[in-house]
C-alpha positions as CSV (number, residue, x, y, z in Angstrom):
1,X,-72.2,55.5,-18.6
2,X,-74.5,56.5,-15.7
3,X,-77.2,54.2,-17.0
4,X,-74.8,51.3,-17.2
5,X,-73.6,52.0,-13.7
6,X,-77.1,52.3,-12.4
7,X,-78.0,49.0,-14.1
8,X,-75.3,47.1,-12.4
9,X,-75.0,48.9,-9.0
10,X,-78.1,50.9,-8.5
11,X,-79.5,48.5,-6.0
12,X,-76.6,49.3,-3.6
13,X,-78.0,52.8,-3.0
14,X,-80.4,51.1,-0.5
15,X,-77.7,49.3,1.4
16,X,-75.6,50.6,4.3
17,X,-71.9,51.3,3.7
18,X,-71.1,48.7,6.4
19,X,-73.0,45.9,4.5
20,X,-71.3,46.8,1.2
21,X,-67.9,46.7,2.8
22,X,-68.7,43.4,4.5
23,X,-69.8,41.9,1.2
24,X,-66.6,43.0,-0.5
25,X,-64.5,41.6,2.3
26,X,-66.4,38.3,2.1
27,X,-65.9,38.2,-1.6
28,X,-62.1,38.8,-1.3
29,X,-61.8,35.9,1.2
30,X,-64.1,33.8,-0.9
31,X,-61.8,34.3,-4.0
32,X,-58.7,33.6,-1.9
33,X,-60.4,30.4,-0.7
34,X,-61.1,29.1,-4.2
35,X,-57.6,30.0,-5.4
36,X,-56.1,28.1,-2.5
37,X,-58.4,25.2,-3.3
38,X,-57.2,25.3,-7.0
39,X,-53.6,25.1,-5.6
40,X,-54.6,22.2,-3.4
41,X,-53.5,24.2,-0.3
42,X,-55.2,23.8,3.1
43,X,-55.5,27.6,3.4
44,X,-58.7,27.1,1.5
45,X,-60.5,26.4,4.8
46,X,-59.5,29.3,7.1
47,X,-60.1,31.8,4.3
48,X,-63.4,30.1,3.5
49,X,-64.5,30.2,7.1
50,X,-64.1,34.0,7.2
51,X,-66.0,34.5,4.0
52,X,-68.9,32.2,5.0
53,X,-69.3,33.7,8.5
54,X,-69.7,37.2,6.9
55,X,-72.1,35.9,4.3
56,X,-74.2,34.0,6.9
57,X,-74.7,37.4,8.7
58,X,-75.5,39.3,5.5
59,X,-77.8,36.7,4.0
60,X,-79.7,36.3,7.3
61,X,-80.2,40.1,7.3
62,X,-81.3,40.1,3.7
63,X,-83.7,37.1,4.4
64,X,-82.1,34.9,1.7
65,X,-82.6,31.7,3.6
66,X,-81.3,29.2,1.0
67,X,-78.1,31.1,0.5
68,X,-77.7,31.5,4.3
69,X,-78.0,27.8,4.7
70,X,-75.4,27.2,2.0
71,X,-72.9,29.4,3.8
72,X,-73.6,28.0,7.3
73,X,-73.1,24.5,5.8
74,X,-69.8,25.7,4.2
75,X,-68.6,26.8,7.6
76,X,-69.3,23.4,9.1
77,X,-67.7,21.5,6.2
78,X,-64.7,23.8,6.2
79,X,-63.9,22.8,9.8
80,X,-64.4,19.1,8.7
81,X,-62.3,19.6,5.6
82,X,-59.6,21.3,7.5
83,X,-59.4,18.2,9.7
84,X,-59.5,15.7,6.7
85,X,-56.9,17.5,4.6
86,X,-54.4,17.7,7.5
87,X,-55.1,14.2,8.9
88,X,-52.2,11.7,8.4
89,X,-53.3,8.5,6.8
90,X,-49.9,7.0,7.7
91,X,-46.9,8.5,9.5
92,X,-46.0,10.8,6.5
93,X,-48.8,11.2,4.1
94,X,-51.9,13.4,4.4
95,X,-55.2,12.7,2.5
96,X,-54.5,12.8,-1.2
97,X,-56.7,13.9,-4.1
98,X,-58.8,10.9,-5.3
99,X,-61.9,10.0,-7.3
100,X,-65.2,9.0,-5.7
101,X,-66.0,5.3,-5.3
102,X,-69.4,3.7,-5.8
103,X,-70.4,4.1,-2.1
104,X,-69.5,7.8,-2.2
105,X,-71.6,8.3,-5.3
106,X,-74.5,6.8,-3.5
107,X,-73.9,9.2,-0.6
108,X,-73.7,12.1,-3.1
109,X,-77.2,11.2,-4.3
110,X,-78.5,11.0,-0.7
111,X,-77.0,14.4,0.2
112,X,-78.5,16.0,-2.9
113,X,-82.0,14.6,-2.4
114,X,-82.0,15.3,1.4
115,X,-80.8,18.9,0.7
116,X,-83.6,19.5,-1.8
117,X,-86.2,18.3,0.8
118,X,-84.6,20.2,3.6
119,X,-84.4,23.6,1.8
120,X,-87.9,23.1,0.5
121,X,-89.2,22.6,4.0
122,X,-87.3,25.7,5.2
123,X,-88.7,27.9,2.4
124,X,-92.2,26.6,3.2
125,X,-91.7,27.2,6.9
126,X,-90.7,30.8,6.3
127,X,-93.5,31.2,3.7
128,X,-90.9,32.0,1.0
129,X,-91.8,29.3,-1.5
130,X,-93.5,31.9,-3.8
131,X,-91.3,32.5,-6.8
132,X,-89.0,30.8,-9.3
133,X,-86.0,32.1,-7.4
134,X,-86.9,29.7,-4.5
135,X,-86.8,26.8,-7.0
136,X,-83.4,27.7,-8.4
137,X,-82.1,28.5,-4.9
138,X,-83.1,25.1,-3.7
139,X,-81.4,23.4,-6.7
140,X,-78.1,25.4,-6.3
141,X,-78.1,24.7,-2.6
142,X,-78.2,21.0,-3.3
143,X,-75.5,21.2,-5.9
144,X,-73.2,23.2,-3.6
145,X,-73.9,20.9,-0.6
146,X,-72.6,18.0,-2.6
147,X,-69.7,20.0,-4.0
148,X,-68.5,21.1,-0.6
149,X,-68.8,17.6,0.9
150,X,-66.6,16.3,-2.0
151,X,-64.1,19.1,-1.6
152,X,-63.8,18.4,2.1
153,X,-63.0,14.8,1.3
154,X,-60.5,15.9,-1.4
155,X,-62.5,14.4,-4.3
156,X,-61.8,15.7,-7.8
157,X,-65.4,15.6,-8.7
158,X,-66.1,18.6,-6.4
159,X,-65.0,20.9,-9.2
160,X,-67.8,19.7,-11.6
161,X,-70.4,20.6,-9.0
162,X,-68.8,24.0,-8.4
163,X,-68.8,24.7,-12.1
164,X,-72.5,23.9,-12.6
165,X,-73.5,25.7,-9.4
166,X,-71.4,28.8,-10.2
167,X,-72.8,29.1,-13.7
168,X,-76.3,29.1,-12.3
169,X,-75.4,31.6,-9.6
170,X,-74.0,34.3,-11.8
171,X,-77.4,35.4,-13.3
172,X,-79.3,34.4,-10.1
173,X,-77.3,36.7,-7.8
174,X,-77.5,39.5,-10.3
175,X,-81.3,39.1,-10.4
176,X,-81.3,39.2,-6.6
177,X,-79.5,42.5,-6.7
178,X,-76.0,41.5,-5.5
179,X,-73.8,42.5,-8.5
180,X,-70.5,42.1,-6.6
181,X,-71.4,38.6,-5.6
182,X,-72.6,37.8,-9.1
183,X,-69.2,38.9,-10.5
184,X,-67.6,36.7,-7.8
185,X,-69.4,33.6,-9.1
186,X,-68.3,34.5,-12.6
187,X,-64.7,34.4,-11.4
188,X,-65.4,31.3,-9.4
189,X,-66.6,29.6,-12.6
190,X,-63.3,30.4,-14.4
191,X,-61.2,29.3,-11.4
192,X,-63.2,26.1,-11.0
193,X,-62.4,25.0,-14.6
194,X,-58.7,25.6,-14.0
195,X,-59.0,24.0,-10.6
196,X,-60.4,20.8,-12.1
197,X,-57.6,20.7,-14.6
198,X,-55.0,21.3,-11.9
199,X,-56.4,18.6,-9.6
200,X,-56.7,16.1,-12.6
201,X,-53.0,16.7,-13.4
202,X,-52.1,16.2,-9.7
203,X,-54.2,13.0,-9.5
204,X,-52.6,11.5,-12.6
205,X,-49.2,12.3,-11.2
206,X,-50.1,10.5,-7.9
207,X,-51.4,7.5,-9.8
208,X,-48.2,7.3,-11.9
209,X,-46.1,7.4,-8.7
210,X,-48.2,4.7,-7.1
């Protein structure tokens, strides 16, 4: 039992109690954010903002540049998404769940490629482009950037990007030594699957009404 505990949580012996508590708080608000997103509730954004701000601090401290950039971007897009989700498109209706059109798919590709290039330049600039983790980190950053942009615009395809990015992040964060965050992404993966199904049901219902 001690060996199992050491395997999963031994790395935390080097961290301060404050950082461990902050990571747990960020995870709790992150889980709340994803649950609110699944339920199509605007509370996804204020809870997400709290989580991302804490993670920006921790990841900067831990020198995980790619992950820090993801969370800084999440913060910006959460503010934008909060506006989009509550904006009235007429006198009564707010922005509804929808699918991406051809123009948005082109923008998705542009965001993905530009993110890859940007994160690569950041890693090179900080002289961190020296392991396979940097490659995977760059890929997941691009995936999550697109996913967050789609979620902010209330596009159902956002869940597909979250699912892929979350699956990759589970072993990645465990390898990096952040077991709690790794477990968080495992839960995120499960919620994302149900989130996609819930949004699809909502979208089909809206289409039938229209």
